C-alpha positions in Angstrom: -6.1 0.5 -101.1 -3.7 3.1 -99.6 -0.6 1.6 -97.8 -1.2 4.3 -95.1 -4.3 2.4 -94.0 -2.2 -0.8 -93.4 0.9 0.9 -91.9 0.1 4.6 -91.1 3.0 6.9 -90.4 3.4 8.1 -86.7 2.2 11.6 -87.6 -0.5 11.7 -90.3 -0.9 15.2 -91.8 -4.5 16.7 -92.0 -4.4 16.3 -95.7 -3.5 12.6 -95.5 -6.2 12.0 -92.9 -8.8 13.6 -95.1 -7.7 11.5 -98.1 -7.9 8.3 -96.1 -11.3 9.1 -94.6 -12.7 9.9 -98.1 -12.0 6.2 -98.9 -14.3 5.0 -96.1 -17.5 4.5 -98.1 -15.8 2.4 -100.7 -13.8 0.3 -98.2 -16.7 -0.3 -96.0 -18.9 -1.3 -98.9 -16.3 -3.8 -100.2 -15.2 -5.2 -96.9 -16.6 -8.6 -95.8 -19.3 -8.6 -93.1 -21.2 -11.2 -91.2 -24.4 -11.2 -89.1 -23.2 -14.1 -87.1 -21.5 -13.5 -83.7 -17.8 -14.2 -83.1 -16.3 -16.8 -83.3 -18.8 -18.2 -85.8 -18.3 -15.2 -88.0 -14.7 -16.5 -88.7 -16.2 -19.5 -90.5 -18.3 -17.5 -92.9 -16.3 -14.4 -93.9 -13.3 -13.9 -96.1 -11.4 -11.6 -93.8 -7.7 -11.2 -94.0 -5.1 -10.3 -91.3 -5.2 -6.8 -92.7 -8.9 -6.3 -92.6 -9.2 -5.1 -89.0 -6.0 -3.0 -89.1 -7.6 -1.1 -92.0 -10.8 -0.7 -90.1 -9.1 0.7 -87.0 -6.9 3.1 -89.0 -9.9 4.2 -91.0 -11.8 4.8 -87.8 -9.1 7.1 -86.5 -8.9 9.1 -89.7 -12.7 9.5 -89.8 -12.7 10.8 -86.3 -10.0 13.3 -87.1 -12.0 14.6 -90.1 -15.4 14.6 -88.5 -16.9 11.8 -90.5 -18.7 10.3 -87.4 -21.1 8.2 -89.5 -18.2 6.2 -91.2 -16.4 6.0 -87.9 -19.4 4.5 -86.2 -19.7 1.9 -89.0 -16.0 0.9 -88.5 -16.5 0.7 -84.8 -19.7 -1.4 -85.0 -18.0 -3.9 -87.3 -15.0 -4.3 -85.0 -17.3 -4.7 -82.0 -19.3 -7.3 -83.8 -16.1 -9.1 -84.7 -14.2 -9.0 -81.4 -17.0 -8.4 -78.8 -17.9 -5.7 -76.3 -15.6 -7.0 -73.7 -12.5 -6.8 -75.8 -10.1 -4.3 -74.1 -9.1 -2.6 -77.4 -12.7 -2.3 -78.4 -13.6 -0.6 -75.1 -10.8 2.0 -75.7 -11.8 2.6 -79.3 -15.5 3.0 -78.3 -14.5 5.5 -75.6 -12.4 7.4 -78.1 -15.4 7.6 -80.4 -17.6 8.9 -77.6 -14.9 11.4 -76.7 -14.8 12.7 -80.3 -18.5 13.0 -80.6 -19.2 14.5 -77.2 -20.8 18.0 -77.6 -19.9 19.5 -74.3 -18.0 19.0 -71.0 -20.9 17.1 -69.5 -20.5 14.5 -72.4 -16.8 14.2 -71.6 -17.5 13.7 -67.9 -19.9 10.9 -68.8 -17.2 9.2 -70.8 -14.8 9.7 -67.9 -17.2 8.0 -65.5 -17.6 5.1 -67.9 -13.8 4.7 -68.0 -13.7 4.7 -64.2 -16.5 2.1 -64.1 -14.6 -0.2 -66.4 -11.4 0.2 -64.4 -13.2 -0.5 -61.1 -14.2 -3.8 -62.6 -10.8 -4.5 -64.2 -7.9 -2.3 -63.1 -5.6 -4.2 -65.5 -7.3 -2.8 -68.6 -4.3 -0.8 -69.8 -6.0 0.5 -73.0 -8.8 2.1 -71.0 -6.4 3.4 -68.4 -4.4 5.3 -71.1 -7.6 6.6 -72.6 -8.7 7.9 -69.2 -5.4 9.7 -68.8 -5.6 11.2 -72.3 -9.1 12.4 -71.6 -8.0 14.0 -68.3 -5.3 15.9 -70.1 -7.6 17.1 -72.8 -10.0 18.3 -70.1 -7.2 20.5 -68.6 -6.7 18.4 -65.5 -2.9 17.9 -65.6 -2.6 17.0 -61.9 -5.1 14.2 -62.2 -3.4 13.0 -65.5 0.0 13.0 -63.8 -1.4 11.0 -60.8 -2.9 8.5 -63.2 0.4 8.2 -65.1 2.4 7.8 -61.9 0.1 4.9 -60.9 0.4 3.4 -64.4 4.2 3.4 -64.5 4.3 2.0 -61.0 2.4 -1.1 -62.3 4.1 -1.1 -65.7 7.6 0.4 -65.3 8.8 -0.7 -68.8 6.1 1.3 -70.6 8.2 3.8 -72.5 5.2 5.6 -74.0 3.7 6.2 -70.5 7.1 7.6 -69.2 7.4 9.9 -72.2 3.8 11.2 -71.7 4.6 11.7 -68.0 7.7 13.7 -68.9 5.7 15.9 -71.3 3.0 16.6 -68.6 5.7 17.6 -66.1 7.2 20.0 -68.7 3.7 21.6 -69.1 3.8 22.3 -65.4 7.4 23.6 -65.4 8.6 20.6 -63.3 11.8 20.2 -65.2 13.6 17.9 -62.8 10.7 15.4 -62.8 10.4 15.6 -66.6 14.1 14.8 -67.0 13.9 11.9 -64.5 10.9 10.5 -66.5 12.8 10.8 -69.8 15.8 9.0 -68.3 13.5 6.1 -67.7 12.5 6.1 -71.3 16.2 6.0 -72.3 16.7 3.0 -70.0 14.1 1.2 -72.0 15.1 2.5 -75.5 18.7 3.6 -75.2 19.2 4.0 -78.9 16.2 6.3 -79.6 17.9 9.3 -81.1 14.8 11.4 -80.9 14.6 10.8 -77.1 18.2 11.8 -76.7 17.4 15.1 -78.5 14.3 15.6 -76.4 16.5 15.1 -73.3 18.9 17.8 -74.7 15.9 20.1 -75.0 14.8 19.5 -71.4 18.3 20.0 -70.1 18.6 23.2 -72.0 15.3 24.5 -70.7 16.2 23.5 -67.2 19.6 25.2 -67.4 18.3 28.5 -68.8 15.6 28.6 -66.2 18.0 27.9 -63.2 20.5 30.0 -61.4 23.5 31.1 -63.4 25.8 28.9 -61.4 24.3 25.7 -62.9 24.0 27.1 -66.4 27.4 25.9 -67.8 27.0 22.4 -66.5 23.4 22.1 -67.8 24.2 23.5 -71.2 27.2 21.2 -71.5 25.1 18.2 -70.7 22.5 19.3 -73.1 25.1 19.6 -75.9 26.3 16.1 -75.2 22.8 14.7 -75.5 22.4 16.4 -78.9 25.8 14.9 -79.9 24.5 11.4 -78.9 21.4 12.0 -80.9 23.2 12.8 -84.2 25.7 10.0 -83.5 22.7 7.6 -83.6 21.1 9.4 -86.6 23.5 11.5 -88.7 20.9 13.5 -90.5 18.5 14.2 -87.7 17.5 17.9 -88.0 16.4 18.5 -84.4 19.7 17.1 -83.2 21.7 19.5 -85.3 19.4 22.3 -84.4 19.9 21.7 -80.7 23.7 21.2 -81.2 24.0 24.6 -82.9 21.8 26.3 -80.2 23.8 24.8 -77.3 27.2 25.4 -78.8 26.3 29.1 -79.5 25.4 29.4 -75.8 28.5 27.6 -74.7 30.9 29.7 -76.7 29.4 32.8 -75.0 29.7 31.2 -71.5 33.2 29.8 -72.0 34.6 33.1 -73.1 33.7 34.6 -69.7 34.2 31.5 -67.6 37.5 30.4 -66.0 39.6 28.1 -68.2 38.3 24.6 -67.7 40.5 21.8 -66.3 42.2 19.4 -68.7 41.0 16.6 -66.6 38.2 14.5 -68.1 36.1 14.7 -64.9 35.4 17.3 -62.2 37.2 16.0 -59.1 34.5 17.6 -56.9 31.4 15.9 -58.1 32.7 13.4 -60.7 31.0 14.9 -63.6 32.6 15.3 -67.0 34.6 18.5 -67.2 33.4 21.3 -69.4 34.6 21.1 -73.0 37.3 23.4 -74.4 36.4 26.3 -76.6 38.1 24.6 -79.6 35.9 21.5 -79.2 32.8 23.6 -79.0 33.8 25.7 -82.0 34.3 22.6 -84.1 30.9 21.2 -83.1 29.3 24.6 -83.8 30.8 24.6 -87.3 29.6 21.0 -87.9 26.1 21.8 -86.8 26.0 24.9 -89.1 27.3 23.0 -92.1 24.9 20.1 -91.6 21.9 22.3 -91.0 22.6 24.2 -94.2 22.9 20.9 -96.1 19.6 19.6 -94.7 17.8 22.8 -95.5 19.1 22.9 -99.0 18.4 19.3 -99.9 15.3 18.9 -97.8 13.7 22.0 -99.3 14.4 20.8 -102.8 12.9 17.3 -102.0 16.0 15.4 -103.2 15.7 11.6 -103.2 16.2 10.4 -99.6 15.8 14.0 -98.2 12.0 14.5 -98.5 10.9 13.4 -95.0 11.6 16.6 -93.2 8.8 18.7 -91.7 8.4 22.0 -93.5 8.0 23.9 -90.2 11.3 22.5 -88.9 13.1 23.4 -92.1 11.8 27.0 -91.7 12.9 27.1 -88.0 16.4 25.8 -88.9 16.7 28.4 -91.7 15.8 31.2 -89.3 18.4 30.0 -86.8 21.1 30.1 -89.4 19.9 33.6 -90.5 20.1 34.9 -87.0 23.6 33.6 -86.6 24.7 35.1 -89.9 23.3 38.5 -88.8 25.3 38.4 -85.6 28.5 37.7 -87.6 27.8 40.6 -90.0 27.4 43.0 -87.0 
């Protein structure tokens, strides 16, 4: 049995999902079953702690690859084991119905079923999240945002919900709200280097979309977030990519900006003062060197360097090439 079915990676590639779903007939045939209802089924089957984790991950892979028949078998077995009123089973059943809906009317029917479940039990978090995901997939971002705001009000330590809310705000060009939501994520997970990098991206987007007077401050703060990201993970490609991008922009801005104060803070608003050109130049050189190393070793699949996404490696190479062309000119 593939280890990916027991502990799947956060982002399964289409090829991996297809490979896992192709194992469904064999796994379902060999897995224990019982015609007795739960909890009596516990006494007469040889299930292990991993049995139902495998069934759930297999269900998700089958839904991704269009094997609805195997997905239904997985779902039926889990419902027979845990019961119709189990919150997780309700969410998985809704996910199956979403995936097999043939038109918008079918999705609306699933949405009404979610609302019916929540009317009876507003604390069903699994179904609340499925409802929000469905609203977003139906191109109803305002309703999805309203649902997420209500969710984080009742569960303020749900980092996943705050991150999703931030992403929805970005899709609506509401950068200030997106940054606030991501700050909440960092309060919950302060050492998440990927979230610090995402914060750097949002600050960069916000700064470049704002009035020129706020650009230097925004780009500087963005650079610091990327610095924190690579401080926590010293081979994080997105962190170095963002660091190179922001330092390039800062070098251009600082060359035409009045010389910054040597003080560590701005006496007017208490913010950190803008960095010196020397500091930014050193950070730019560091980002360039590290990106080149990641591209070289990641592309050749060296031991310990094979986990990089190919699309990100290509993007990083293009960034270095653009910078090299500017220097040649």
